[in-house]
C-alpha positions, 0 to 999 in steps of 0.5 A: 369359215364362210360369209354367213359366219362372219356376218352373223358374228358382226351382226348377232353373236359378236363372237370372234370367228377369226382365230388364226391366219387361215380364218383371216384369209377367208375374210373378204372385206369387199363382200362384207363391206358390200353386205353392210352397205345396204343399211342406214346404220352401217353404211358409214362404217362400211365406207370407212372400211373401204377407205382403210382397205389396207388394214388387216382383215382381223382389224376390220372384222374387230372394228365391225364387231365392236362398233356396230350394235346387235341387230338383225340385218338381211338384204338381197343383193340386186342381180345384174338383170334387175339392175339393167331393168331398173336403169331402163325404167328410170330412163323411160319414166324419169323415176328415182331408184326407189320409185323404179324399184316399186315400178319393177315389182308391178311391171311384167317382163313383156312390159319391160321388153316393150319399154326397151324397144321404145327406148332403143335408139340406134342406127344401122351398121 
């Protein structure tokens, strides 16, 4: 059992993919919660499961399976490099995260490096 099977079962098929202890050990609550935290209709459910992290994995899976409506949910995770660039743009322009993401799509790598140089305030060692 892999992550895509679990997320497919939660979001689309609603079938029980955790049948035994081996399947339950393959369920990683942090990753599932993070995957579901990108959507407005599931973020509160994911946060609730973060608060109840001590529940069995099977119980967490069943909660998501029965509490969430069927819907196509897919998002890409922000990579570390993109997150760093996002912070640089937010600081330089004073943008919100949403506007910084839009600016990140427009700016080239050279532009971002120039911005980094402008922001860099350092001393000598």
